[in-house]
N, C-alpha and C positions, 0 to 999 in steps of 0.2 A: 305242249312243251314247244321248247325251240329251243335247237340246239347252238349252244354259243360257236364260232367262229376260233377253233384254240393258236395257237399264235404260230404253229405247227402250221397248222392249212392258211395260219395268212403270212407264214414264210412262204408261202407253197403258190399261190395263189399272186403276190409280188409277183412272182418270179417268172411265172404261169404271162401276166399281164405286160415285165418286158421281154417274153419271149415276140409276144403278139407282134406290138409295138419297132420289132425288130425287122418281124416277117413284112409286117408293110414297107419301112418302111428302104427293106430289097422286092418287093415285087406282088403281096402276095394276089394270092386270089383273091372274087371279092365276096368271100364269104374266108368263115377262122371259126373249124372249131376247137372248144372250148371245152375238155374231160374233165367234171368237175370228181372222175373217180381219184384222179391223176395228185388229186389233193392227202391223197391218205390214210384219207377217214373209208370205213367200212360203206360207211350209209351210202355210201354214190357213189359206190361198183355201176358201171353199167351209165352213166345216169352225163346228157353231154346238153352242152350251152351255144351256142346254132349264131355266130355275128355276121349278121349286115350290114358287110363293110359299106355296103353303096349308100343305107341313110343317112347312119348319120360321120361319117367320115371322109371328105374329100382333100385329095392330093397334095394338095395344099397348106391344108393344118400341122404346125412343126409340129417337131417329134414331143413335147412338150402339152403341148395339146390333144392329141390325140391320145398319149397315153394319162393325161385327167378325166377323157372324154371315157375310155377301156377301162378305167378303175370303179366311174358311177357307175358304168351296164351291166360289170361281171360285181359289184360286191348287192346291184341290189337284184339282178337272175339267181345267186349267188343266196340273201335273204329265202329269197320268195319260195325257192325251191327248198332249202329246209329245212321253210315254216309246211310244204305241206306232205314230208317225208314224216318229219317232226311227232 
């Protein structure tokens, strides 16, 4: 059984991506922890996705490219974890 990403969760995911991109623009550390429990779904409380920003995101990346890369990675990680707990 797969848990669908509701509009509420998708909206929170979008907000989180924007915050991550902003943090990177202002010189965040090499790792960003994303707590999917923050998406407001009780099944995800305490779960975390860690991004190693050195792997994929260079400082020379435009903000749009960075946001696309993070969105792709987050969506994949999110879906993988949903499948694990479903």
